[in-house]
N, C-alpha and C positions, 0 to 999 in steps of 0.2 A: 453493682455494689458500690458503696461509698468508701473508697480507700484513698484518702489524701493525707494521712498522717501515720507516723510510726506506731502509735497506739492501735490504730485500726488494723494495720498490717500485722501487728502482733496478735490481735484477736483472730485474724484469718489463719495464721499459722497454728495457733492453739486449737482452733476448731478443726482444721485439717488433720492435725496429729491425733486428736481425740477420736474423731469420726473414723479414721482409718484404723486406729488401734482396736476399735470395737466393731469393725465392719463384719456383718454377717453372723453376729452372735449376740446373745443376751448378756449384758455386762454383769459384773459381780455385785454383790450386795454392798460392798464397801464403796464401789463407784456410785451406786444409787444414794447411799447415805451422804456422801460428800456433795454430790450435785443437788440433792433435795434440800440439804441444809442451806446451801447457797440460795436456792430459789425461795425457800421459806423466809430467809432473812430479807430478801428483796421484797417479798409479798407483804411483810409487816410494815413496810413504808407506805402502803396504800391504806385507805380507810377501811375497806372490807375485812382485811385480815389484821388490823392493828392490835387486836386484843387476843391473839392466839397464843401468846407467850413464847418462851424459848423453844428452840428446836430440840427434838429428840426422836428416835425411831418410834417410841411409844406414842408421843404426842401426834406424830403424823398418822399413825394407824387409828388413833382415836378421834382425829379431826373429822367432823361431819363432811360429807360430800357437798360440793358447791353445786346447787341446782342450776341448770342452764337458764331457767327462767329468772333466777336472781341476777345473773350476769346480764341478761337482756334488759331487765327492768332498770338497772342503774349501773351501766358498764364502767363509768369513770370512777366509781368507788373502788374498783379493782386496779386502777391505773396508778403508776408511780410517777408519771409525768402528765402535764397538761397537754392538750392537743397541739398548742403552739410551741411546746418544748420538744416535740418529737422530730426525728430526722425526716420521717414521712408520716403523713396522716391518711389512714384508709377508713372505709366503712364497709360493713357487710352489705349484701344486696337486699336485706330486709325480707328474707324468705318467710319468716314467721311474724312479721310486723314491722316495727320501726327499725331502721338500720342501726347497727351497733357501732359507735365510734371505736376506732382501733388505731391508736398512735403506736408507732414503732421507732425504736432507736436503731442506730447502726448495728449494735450487737445482735439485735433480733434478726435483722436481715442477713447478716454475715453467717450466723450459725445455721439458720434455716437453709440458706442457699447451699452451703457446703454439704450439709446433711443430704439434701435431695440430689445434688450434683454427683456425689460419690455413689449414691444408689443407682443413678441412671448412667453412670460412666460406661459400664460394659455395653450398654445399648447404643450409645451415641458417639463413641470414639473409636469405632471399628476401622475407619479409614479416613484419609485426608479430604475426601470429597463430600463430607457431611454438610448439608445445607438445611437450615431449620426455618420453617414458616410458623409464626405464632399467631393463630387466628383466635385471639382471646381479647376480652375487654381490657383496655389500658387505663381507664380512668376510675378513680375512687376505690375499686377493689384491687388487691395486690397480685392477682394470678399471673398477668402478663409480665409484670416486673420480675416475679420469681423466675419464670421460665427464661426470660432474657438474661437475668443474672446468672442462671445456670449455664447458658450458652457462653457468656463472657468468661465465666470461671473455667469452662472446658475448652475455651478458645474455638468456638464453633461459629461459622458464618450464619447470620440469622436476620430475619426481618419480621416486624410485627405489622399485621394488617387485619383489623376486625371489621368484617363486612356489614355488621348491623349498626355500627356507629354512624351518625350523620357526619359526613365529611368526605375525605378523599378516597377511602377504601371501599367503594361500592363493588358489586360483583364483576362488572366489566373491568375495572382497574385491577381487581384481584387476578382475573384471567390473564391480563396483559403482563402483570408482574410474574406470574407463574411460568410463562413461556421463556422469560429471560433468566429468572433465578433458578428454576427447576429444582424445587425443594425435594429433599430425600426424606425428611421427617416433618410431620405436621402436628402441631399441638392445637387442639380445638375441643369444644364441648360436643357431645353426641348430637344434639339438635342441630348445631351448625354444620356438622359433618353430613347429616341427612339433607339439609337444604342445599348445600354446595353440590353434593352428589346428584341430587335431583336436577338442579339447574344445568349442570354439565351434561348429564345424560339427555335432557330435553334438547340441548343445543348440538348434540352429537359430538361432544368434545371430551367426554370422560376418558376414553382410551388414550387420547393424546396427552392430556394433562396428568393422568395418573401414572404415566410411563416412568417418571423419575422417582416416584414415591415408594419408599421401602417400608415405612411404618407410619401409623396413625396413632398419636398419643392422646387418648381421651381423658379429660378431667372436667371437674365441675359438677357432674351429675352422676347418679347411679346408672350403671350400664351393665349389661348381662353378656354372658358368653355367646348366646345366639345372635345378639345384636352385633357383637364384635366380629363374629364369623361372617355374618352377612355383609357388613361394611367392608371387611377385608377382601371378600370375594369380589365385590363391586370394583374395588380399587386395585386388585392384584397385589395387595400389601398385607402386612400383619397389623392388626389393631390391638392396642394395649390399653388396659385400664391403668393409666399412667400414675395417678396418685390419689390419695384420700387425705382430707383434712378440712380445715375451715379457716376463715379469716381470724377468728378468735384464738385458735390453737396453733396455727401454723400447720405444716405438713406432718401427718401422722404415719403415713405409709407410702411406699413407692414401688413401682413394678420392677421385676427382674427381667433378664433377657429370655426367660421361659414363659413370661406372661402372667406370673403370679404376683400378687400385691403383698409385699412384706411390711409388717410393722417396723418402725424405726426406733427400737428400744434404747438406743444410745442417745436419742434426742428427747424422748418422752418416757416418763414412768407410767406404765399402763396397769390398770386394774380392771376387773370385770364385776359388774353388779347384776346379781340375779335376785329379783325381789328386793329385799332390804339388806341382803348380805353382799359385802364387797370383799373380793378375794384378790390376791396378787396374780399377775399375769402368769399363765401357763402356755405351753405350746399348742394346746388343744382346748376346746370348750366353747362356750358361748354366753352371751348376755349383753347388757349395755356397757359400752366402753366408758371407763372413767380415766381421765388423763391428768397428769401433772407435767406440763412442758418444762423441760429442764433448762432450757436456754432462753426463757422469756425474761425480758428486762423491763420494757415499758408497761406491760400488764401481766405480772406473774399470776398464775392460776394454780390453785392447790385442789387436787381431787375433783376436777370438774366432771360432772356427769354430762356427757355429750348428748345423751338421749338416743344415740345410734345403736341399734341392735346389730351385733356382729357374731360371726362364728370363726373359729381359729382351727388351723390344722398345721401339721409339720411335714417334714420330708419332701420339700420341693426338689425337683431334679436339678435346680441350679446349684444346690449344695449349701445355700445359706442356712444357718441355724436359727434364724429369726422366724416367728410364726407368720404363716400366710393368713391373711384376713379377707373375709367376704363381708361386705357392708350391706346389710339388708335395708337400711334407711331408718328413719325415725318413725316410731309408732304414730306420732302426731301427724305424719304426712300421709298416712294410709286412709282408706275409706272402708266403710262397712255397708254392704248391700245385702239386704234381706238376711242380716246377721252373719254374713260371710266377710271376713276381713280381706281387703285387697291392698297389696303393696305394689309400688312401681315395679320392683324387680320381677315379681311373679307375673304381672300383666305383660311386661315386655318380653319375657321368656315365651309367652304364647304368641304375641304379635310377630316378633322377629324370628321365632322358631319355626312357624308353620306358614308364613305368608311372605310375599315380596313387597309388602307395604313400605313406604318411605316415611311413615309417620302415623300417629294415632291420636285419638281424643276420646276420653271417657266422659259421657254425659249422664249425670245422675240427678235424681230429684232430691229435695231437701230432706225428705223423710227416710231416704235410703231404701226405698221400696222398688225403685226402677233404675235400670242402667242399660245404656246402649253404647256400643263400641263403634266409633267412626274410623275407618281405615283410609289412608291416602293411597290412591293407586300409584304404583310404581311406573316408571317409564317402560313402554312396551307391554303394559298390563293387558291381559286377555279378559275382556269383560264377559265373554261367554263362559268363562270358568268361574265366575263369581259365586254361583250357587254352591259349587263344590268347595270353594274357599270358605264360604260362610259355614258350611257344615263342618269343615275341618276345624275352624276356629271354635265353634260351639262344642264340638266333641272334646277338643283339647282343653278348653276352658273348664268343662265339666270334670275332666279327669284331674287337672292340676290345680284349679282354683276352687272347685266345688261349687261352681256357679255357671249358669248359662245366661247369656245376655238377652235382654228383652228384644233387642234388635242388633244386627250387625250391618252397618251401612258402608258404602264406598263413595268417596268424593275425589274430585280431581286435584284439589289443593286444600290444605289446612292453613289456619292463620299463622302468620310468622311468629307469633308469641309461643307456639309450640316448638319452635326450632332455634330460637335465638340464645338459648343457654343462659348463663348467669348474668346477662345484661338486663334481664327483665325481673321485676319484683315477683317473688313467689315462683321462681322457675321450677322448683320441685313439684309444684302443683299446676304448672302451666298446661299439662295434658289433661286437666280435669275442668269440666264446665258444669256448674250447678244450674239446673233448669227450674225456672219459676213455675212452669206448668208443663205437663206431659200431654 
């Protein structure tokens, strides 16, 4: 974090006190009114919201949602500072097209870091031997900066080393570092976790290097419970769905020590959109998530429709009163094959639920009439058992997806773009290949 003045230290203390005062609960309506009024007035300084008029609870409820497409089309209309006037300048990965410019002020980073750090504190501060490896991209996107900021805030020893970037942190250097530093917690995208696991297993070094690891903190992509269970089994550790959010919104949810991902309602005002109806956050239900980040300064957003389909439930064993969220992904990221909708989550529940594959690729034709599933053989894979694995995949796909694949194939290795996480353009669709001819 950037703390070199009394003003910024004062912001840090204010954020700490506010986050802790509202930890584990949904704040009061008066809290939301006060915070929303402040972000409303900041938003009016940008072009997009210049004409929304004075704040009132009624004006907020009647304000149309901000379509995500409108933000993507002209993102700087929503900014209150120019890129050169920001403390840090980021861009999104360009999942759905052109990357989105995202300037951030010190206030943005301080508030987001404190909010996430306090959510992760029970996981990461259990003893003095915690050592954190951050295997996340460090350039352009903010994710590695956030995790390192959390480590600095919580006073945790840490190192960043992203193996897919051209430079010093290749796989061999990563192994060498691992033996010396012996990380206990590892932050990384699911695809990176798969690739690293596979390489270590092929080299016969997974048992050695996994010995110090207690938890794997996955972020950047949709992942499923079967995937986390399988990854945790390989590493002899617990795999968590660490956080959910975006470069545009900041962090919206974070995991608890029981493995549930909780919304952060003290940092964001949440609503749900079902069809054309937008309703306030409840502890249960589902729909598209609509967000008003309460601590955004460089680019305040009001009632942004994230496009993400979510479901909520309550009563997590950790005792927090904030809703547990399951993110199903954006409808625009899904596929339709012979009229059957396919989402990343549902396909991965099949792949990692009933096979030992270390990756997959869906190959479809442009018309959506044909789909084959390519599975990457795990280390120690029994090729003689592939007919039975194929039958199991087809049977489970029919039961859970309502679809049988035209073919289920097995390969020794898949392209690195299916593993490299948020460093690649369109990583949410990096497991899909459209075939020109079948």
